[in-house]
N, C-alpha and C positions, 0 to 999 in steps of 0.2 A: 957537607951539611952537618951541623952539630946534632948531637943526640937529642937535645930539647926540641929543636925545630922539627926533626923527624917524628918525634912523639906527637907533637901538636898536629902535624899534617895527617898522621894516622888517625887521630881522634876526629878530625874534621871529616875524613873519608868515612869513618865508621858511622857517623851521625848523618851523613848525606846532606851536609849543609852547604850545598852549592859549589863544592869543589869540582873542577873539571878534569881532575886526574884520577886514573884508576888505581894507582898505587905507587910505591916508591920506584924510582928509575935510576939507572946507572948514570954516573956523571957524564954529561955530554950527550945523553940520549934525548931525542926529541919527545916532547910531551904528546901523549895520545889523548883524543877527545872522547868523552863519554857520550854514548848515543842518547839523544834528547828524549827518546821514548822511555829509556830506563830511568832517567832523572824524573820525568813526569810521573812515572809509576811510583817512584819512591816518595814523591811529595804527596800523591794521592793516598798512598798507604798511611803516611803519617797523619794526614788530615782525617782519614776515616777512623783512625785509632783514637781520636779525641772523643771524650764522653759527650753525649747530647746535652743541650741546655736543659736546666731543671725547670719544670713547669708544674705548679701545684695542680693536682687533679683530685676530683672527688673520689672517695673510696669506691664508689660503685662503678667508676669508669676505668676499665683496665688499660686504656690508652694513656701512657705517661706523658704524652705531648698534648693531651686535651686541656682546654681551658677549664678552670675550676669553677668558682662562683664569682659573680659580679656584684660588688657592693653598690647599691643604688643610693645616690644622693637624694635625701628627702627634704622637702621645703614646706613649712607650714604657711597657710594663708594668713597674712597680717591684716586684721580688721582695723577700721578707723572708727573711733567713737567720739562723737561730739557731746560734751557735757554742757547741756543747756539748762542753766541754773537760775532760779528766781532770786533776784537781789532786792526785792521790795521790802518796805519797812516792816511788814508783818513777820518776816523771817527772823526778826529779833526775839520773837516769842519762844517760850520753851516748847519742846517737841511733844511731850506727853502729859503735861500737867501745868500747874501754876508757877512752879519754880524749876530751877535747873538751867543748864546751858541752853543757849538759843538754838533754834533749828539750823540757822546758818552755821554756827560754830560746830555743831555735831556733824553736819554734812561735810564741812571742811576737814574735820579730824578724820572721819571715816575714809575720805579720799586721799588725804595728804599726810597723815601721820608718817614720819620717816621710816618707822619700823613695820607698822601693820596697815598702813593706808593702802587702799586698792590701787591707786595710781602709782604709788611707790613700788608696789610688788609687780605690777603688770606693764610698766612703762617700756620694758624691753620686748614685749610681745604684742602690744597694742599701740596704734597711733592715736594718742589722746589729743583732743582739741578742747578749748574752753570758750564758752560764751556765757557771761553773767549779764543779766538784763534787768532793767527797771524802766519806769516811765519817764525819767529825766525831767527836764524843766520846760518842755515845749508847751504851747497852749493846749488846753484840754481837748482830747479827742483827735488830735492831728498827728498823722504819721509823717515824721520828718527824719529820714535816715541820718543817723549820727546823733540826733537829739532825742528822738523817741522812735524806737526804743534806744535808750542809752545803754551801750554795751561795753563790756571788757572782753577782749578777744585774744586768744592765743591760738595760732594756726596749728592744726594737727601735725604730729611728727612722732617718730619713735624716740624713746628716751627723753620724753618731754617733761619729766617731773619737775626739774628745777625751774623751767620757764613758767609752768603753770603755778607752782608754789609762789613764785615771785609776783605774779600778776593777781593772784586770788586774794582779795582783801580779807582782813580779819573780821570786819563787821559788814552787814548788808549795806549796799549802796543807797537804798532808800527809795521813796516814791512808789508808784503804782505797779501793776502787774500786766503789762500789755503782751501776754504770751503769744497772742495771734500775730502781732507785728514782729515779735522776736523770731517766730517760726518762718515768717516771710523773709526776713533778713538772712537767717541761716540757710534757707532753701536756695537763695541766690548764690551763697558761697559754695554750697555743695554742688550745684549745677555747674558753676564755673570751674570746679576742680576736675570734672570729667574723669572721675576715678572708676576703674572697672572692678576693683576689689570691694569686698563688703563694707558698707558704711552704716553706722547706727547712730541714733540720737537717744540720749538719756535726758528726758525732761523731768526735772525735779522742781516742784512748786508747792506752795501752801494756799493758793487761791485760784479761783476761776479767772479767765482773762477779763481785764477791764481796760478802760481807755487810758491814753497817755495823760498823766497828771502828776503833779508833785505830791499830791495826797495819796494815801493808800486806803481808800474807802469808797470811791465811786463804784457802784455795783456793776457787775458784768451783765450781759444780756444775751439773748439767744443768738444774735448776730455775731458777737465776739466769740461765743462758744463754738458756733458752727464754722467760723472762719479758721479757727485753730484746727478743728477736725478735718476740714477740707484740705488744709495745707499738709497735714500729716498724711492724708490719703494720697495726695499728689506725690509726696516724697516716696511713699511705699510703691506706688506704681512705677516710679523711676528707679527703684532698687534700694532705697534707703529705708530701713526699718526703725521704729521708734518704741522705746520703753517709757512707761509713765510711773513716776514715783511721787506719792502724796506725802508732803511734809507736814500735813495738818492732822495726822492721826486718823480718828474715826469720823471726820467731817463727811457725812453721807452725801451731801450735795456735790462737794468737790470730788469725792470718790466716784460718783456716777459719771461726771464729766470726764475724768481722767480714764475711766474704763472705756468710754467712747474713743478717747485718744489711743488707748492701748489696742483696742480692737482694730482701729484704722491703721495702726502702726505695723501690723503684719508679723509680729514676733510669735504670736500664739500665747503670750503671757497676759494675764490680767494686770490691773493696776496693783502696785506694791504700796502698802500703807503701814509702814513701821510705826510702832508706838514707843519703842525704847531705842537706846543706842545700839544694843545688841541686835535688835530686829533690823535696824538700819544697815548694819554691817552684813547681816545675812542676806538682806534684799539686794544690796549692791553686789555681793559675791555671786548670787544667782544671776543677776542681770549681766554682769561681765562674763560669766561663764557661758551665757547664751550668745555672746558675740564670737566665741571661739569656734572655728570650724573643725570638724572631725575628719574632713577630707584632706589628705596630705598628697601633694604632688611629688612624683618621682621622676628623675631624669633618665627615663628609659621607658620602653613600651613592652609590657609583658605579653608573651605569645599566648594567643587564645588556646585554652585548654590546659595551660600551665599556671593558672591563677593561684592554685594552692600548693605549688611545688616549692615556694620560697621559704626562707627563714626570716620571719618578721618578729621583732622584739620591741617592747615598750619598756624603757628603763631596765633593760636586760631581762625582762620577763617575756618568755615565748608566748606569742599570740596564736590562737587557733583560727584557721581560715573558716569563714562563714559563721563563726561564733563570736570572735573578737575583732575580726576585720573582714572586709571583702574588697575585691579589686573592682574599680569603677568600670563602667561600660567603655570608657575611652582607653582602658588598659594602661593609663598613665597616672592613676590616682589610687591611693589606698584609703578606704573609708573605715575608720574605727567604729566599733559597735559596743553597745552595752557599757560595762564597767570600764573598758579601755577608753571609750569616748569620754566618760566622766572624769577619768584620771587626767586625760590630756587637757580637758577644759579647766580643771581645778588646779593643775600644777603646770604653770606656763613654762617651767624649765624642763619638762619631760623631754626625753630623747627617744626618737623612733629610728630603728635601723631595719633595713630590708636587703636581703641578698638572694639572688636567684642563680641557678646554673646558667652558664653563658649561652647555652642553646635555648634557654627558656625566656630570654629577654633580648630586646634590640636596644642597644645603647644609643642615646641621642646626643 
């Protein structure tokens, strides 16, 4: 046997890599077998000598094989907001005086300005839908679906800015203000959607409900007013809440009617009555903030008694348990409180993170 082969054989034996020979033997000598128990022991020793797998552990846990912290996936509730907007002829009047841009134009800008518009900013966090209504050209007083109310509709969806901007006209569609009929039409759409997540309606109008007519001057009456309030009440009882926005400034008669609408709508907010463009933007900001939930679902169940053991952050700022957040009774939601809730509502891009020790949470 060459010197090189003998050296390799010796190396194999030294490492215990499956050789069946105990050592070099004389030429012609029969090979001897290694006892299987010796080989097994050698393999076990080699296996035992390997370092254990690395597992991150919390500093307080002396066990190096313990699970560290579980990062919980958080998911915000996505609200649906229907923009129910008056398209009657009077919406061409200025908002707060005798001159200036029309009510319709200012509302459109506040919602759809590409940089500062509320729909443009919130389209990734809110399912916006659009219904612009007016009295159409049907015979006076007759409810004819598709004719009166005459509607422009964009079905709700996330990232719906482009579709709404394309459908939203630059000028009012004209005719009367059959708000009570428009609410009935919208109610049918909401019921048909059978959506479990929160749904809201923003009603923006500059006049009390009146009958279907191609003029915009036939007065409203108690029955049309009450039908609008009754429909909003039915919506609220079914889980859809309504905000009311007066586009007629300090019109006290309209303000009183829309306050009835707001009360029936169940949001807890009174009618919003902006007198300037800045007021309008502030009103819409508050309204849309009110549609944002401060309850965040987590993909895990926090163990009872461990609600305050986690590391919860909003935009990388540490939140304090029972001051900035609390764990819901179902142990699967985090409810933000106080300023943390305000931040979440006003900044739709806010990021919430939550991590708990593995023994403190059941991953689902």
